[in-house]
C-alpha positions in Angstrom: 204.8 11.6 175.7 201.6 10.2 174.0 202.8 7.5 171.7 201.0 5.9 168.7 200.4 2.4 169.6 199.8 0.3 166.4 197.8 -3.1 167.2 195.6 -3.3 164.0 195.3 -6.9 162.8 196.5 -7.6 159.7 193.5 -9.6 158.6 190.7 -7.2 157.6 187.9 -10.0 156.9 188.1 -13.8 157.6 185.2 -16.1 156.1 186.1 -20.0 157.1 189.5 -20.5 155.8 189.5 -17.2 153.4 191.3 -14.2 154.8 191.3 -10.6 153.2 194.5 -8.8 154.4 195.1 -5.1 154.9 198.3 -5.7 152.7 196.5 -7.7 149.9 193.9 -4.7 149.6 196.6 -2.1 149.3 198.5 -4.2 147.0 195.4 -4.3 144.9 194.6 -0.3 145.3 198.5 0.5 144.2 198.1 -2.0 140.7 194.6 0.0 140.3 196.3 3.6 141.0 199.7 2.7 138.8 197.1 1.4 135.9 195.2 4.6 135.9 198.3 6.5 135.9 200.1 4.4 133.1 197.0 4.9 131.2 197.1 8.9 131.2 201.3 8.7 130.9 200.3 6.3 127.6 197.8 8.7 126.5 200.0 12.2 127.0 202.8 10.3 125.3 200.8 9.3 121.9 200.0 5.8 123.2 196.8 4.1 123.6 194.6 3.0 126.8 194.7 -0.4 125.1 198.3 -0.9 125.0 198.3 0.4 128.6 195.9 -2.2 129.6 198.0 -5.2 127.5 201.2 -4.2 129.3 199.2 -4.4 132.8 199.2 -7.9 132.6 202.9 -8.4 132.0 203.9 -5.8 134.7 201.9 -7.3 137.5 203.1 -10.9 136.7 206.6 -9.4 136.5 206.4 -7.4 139.8 205.1 -10.7 141.8 207.4 -13.2 140.4 210.6 -10.9 140.6 209.8 -9.8 144.2 209.0 -13.4 145.1 212.1 -14.7 143.6 214.1 -11.6 145.0 213.2 -12.4 148.5 213.5 -16.2 148.4 216.9 -16.1 146.6 218.5 -12.9 148.1 217.2 -12.9 151.8 216.7 -16.3 152.5 218.4 -18.4 149.9 219.7 -21.3 152.1 216.1 -22.0 153.3 214.0 -21.8 149.9 216.8 -23.8 148.1 216.3 -26.4 150.3 212.5 -26.2 150.3 212.1 -25.0 146.5 208.0 -25.4 146.4 207.6 -23.2 149.0 208.7 -20.0 146.9 205.3 -20.6 145.0 203.7 -19.8 148.5 203.2 -16.1 147.7 200.7 -15.9 150.3 202.7 -16.7 153.2 204.7 -13.2 152.6 208.2 -12.4 151.5 208.4 -10.1 148.6 211.4 -7.8 147.8 211.2 -4.4 146.0 214.6 -4.9 144.1 213.8 -8.3 142.6 210.2 -6.8 141.6 212.0 -4.2 139.7 214.2 -6.9 137.9 211.0 -8.6 137.2 209.3 -5.4 135.8 212.2 -4.5 133.6 212.1 -8.2 132.4 208.3 -8.1 131.7 208.5 -4.5 129.7 211.4 -6.0 127.9 209.2 -9.0 126.6 206.0 -6.9 125.9 208.5 -4.6 123.7 209.7 -7.7 121.9 206.2 -8.8 121.2 204.8 -5.6 120.0 208.0 -3.5 118.5 207.9 -0.9 121.0 210.7 0.6 122.1 211.7 -0.6 125.4 212.8 2.8 127.0 209.8 4.4 126.0 207.5 1.4 127.7 210.0 1.7 130.6 209.1 5.7 131.1 205.5 4.8 131.0 206.1 2.5 134.0 208.1 4.7 135.8 205.7 7.5 135.7 202.8 5.3 137.5 205.1 2.6 139.7 205.6 5.2 142.7 202.0 5.2 143.4 202.1 1.1 143.6 205.1 1.5 145.7 203.7 3.7 148.1 200.4 1.8 148.8 202.7 -1.4 149.2 204.5 0.4 151.9 201.3 1.2 153.9 200.5 -2.3 153.4 203.7 -3.3 155.3 202.5 -0.7 158.0 199.5 -2.7 158.7 201.5 -5.9 158.6 203.8 -4.0 161.4 206.9 -5.1 159.2 210.2 -3.3 157.8 210.2 -1.2 161.0 212.6 1.3 162.0 214.8 1.3 164.8 213.9 2.3 168.3 213.6 6.3 168.6 212.8 9.0 170.8 211.2 11.1 167.9 207.8 12.5 168.8 206.5 10.5 165.5 207.8 7.1 166.7 205.5 4.3 166.6 205.1 1.2 168.9 204.2 -1.8 167.0 202.7 -3.6 169.7 202.4 -6.6 167.8 206.4 -6.8 167.7 207.7 -5.1 171.1 206.9 -2.3 173.3 209.6 0.0 172.0 208.8 3.2 170.0 210.3 3.0 166.5 210.6 4.9 163.4 207.8 4.1 161.2 210.2 3.5 158.3 207.8 2.3 156.0 205.8 5.4 156.1 208.5 7.6 155.3 209.1 5.5 152.0 205.5 5.7 151.3 205.7 9.6 152.0 208.5 9.7 149.5 207.0 7.6 146.8 203.9 9.4 147.0 205.8 12.9 146.4 207.9 11.4 144.0 204.6 10.0 142.0 203.5 13.8 142.0 206.6 14.8 140.6 206.6 12.5 137.8 203.0 13.6 136.9 204.1 17.2 136.7 207.7 16.1 134.8 205.4 14.1 132.4 203.1 16.7 131.4 205.0 20.1 131.7 208.6 19.2 130.7 210.0 17.5 127.4 211.6 14.7 129.5 208.9 12.0 128.0 210.7 13.1 124.4 214.0 11.5 125.7 213.5 7.7 126.2 215.2 6.3 129.6 215.3 9.9 131.3 212.1 9.4 133.3 213.1 5.9 134.4 216.6 7.1 135.2 215.1 9.6 137.3 212.8 7.1 139.1 215.7 4.8 139.8 218.1 7.6 141.2 215.2 8.9 143.4 213.9 5.6 144.9 216.8 3.9 145.5 218.5 6.8 146.6 216.2 7.2 149.1 215.8 3.6 149.8 219.8 3.9 150.8 219.1 6.7 153.0 216.2 5.4 154.9 217.7 2.0 155.4 220.0 3.5 158.3 216.9 3.9 160.1 215.6 0.3 159.7 216.1 -2.9 161.6 217.9 -5.7 159.6 215.5 -8.0 158.1 217.8 -10.8 158.2 220.4 -12.1 160.7 223.2 -11.9 158.4 223.1 -8.4 158.0 223.8 -7.4 161.4 227.3 -8.0 160.3 227.6 -5.9 157.6 228.5 -2.2 157.3 225.8 -2.0 154.6 222.6 -4.2 154.6 221.5 -6.1 151.6 219.2 -3.2 150.6 221.3 -0.5 150.5 224.0 -3.0 148.6 221.2 -3.8 146.0 220.2 -0.1 145.8 223.7 1.2 144.7 223.7 -0.5 141.3 220.1 0.9 140.8 221.2 4.3 141.2 224.0 4.2 139.1 221.8 2.4 136.3 219.7 5.4 136.6 222.6 7.9 136.5 223.6 6.4 133.1 220.1 6.1 131.6 219.3 9.7 132.4 222.7 10.7 131.1 222.5 9.0 127.9 218.6 10.4 127.6 219.9 14.1 128.2 222.7 13.5 125.7 220.5 12.5 123.0 218.7 15.0 121.0 214.9 14.7 121.5 212.7 14.9 118.1 211.6 18.5 118.7 215.2 19.7 119.1 216.1 17.5 116.2 213.3 19.1 114.1 214.3 22.7 115.3 218.2 22.1 114.4 217.5 20.8 110.6 215.0 23.7 110.1 217.2 26.2 111.3 
């Protein structure tokens, strides 16, 4: 049986000590795609391009800082607490999506405090756009041959030659595909439904679907750290459970809340 043997150099271009890596390129592409979608979401919901541009800086900073701290303090706390200055070495790799989500939430809250915007309304705008960035980042993981799946005999299994000779689930591509589908669904929901009139609904839905799928796909992944091997659920799954529960709470609260259109209709009747 023919197998895809993946042996791409993670470094796309090197000039002296400077490197352009596929992961960095895809990370930047994801931010750009999310930014364009965010502008569209802002304008669909009565916001402005300028406001979306100002929020972008907050969200990018929150993503990088949160994801880096999440990896260092959740996955390798012993090492990084003993070498705290290495936490700043983001270019060496090590970003955790759960930490990134917390960083985004904090960044949006700070932006809301400074601008007077409703924090749930802002989070909904980010929720529409974020799956595009998440999909690009997972493709970047594919170019890095990292976050691989367990050995498998499925026809689409991939041999990550930089790791070992075994065909494996391309788990990061499963996630990328799921996030792209979710991104398309969020754009449709934003435009064709009244969920955008219920602050928190789109955020809740994204948390449920992203981390619900993440919980399921972790069963196909290799443990990222040695300590996870003895756990019934890995750390990614344990961290996904509260994210899903928060999403359920946000979606439920938003659906119980009357939208402005419904409130107007009720009072006019």
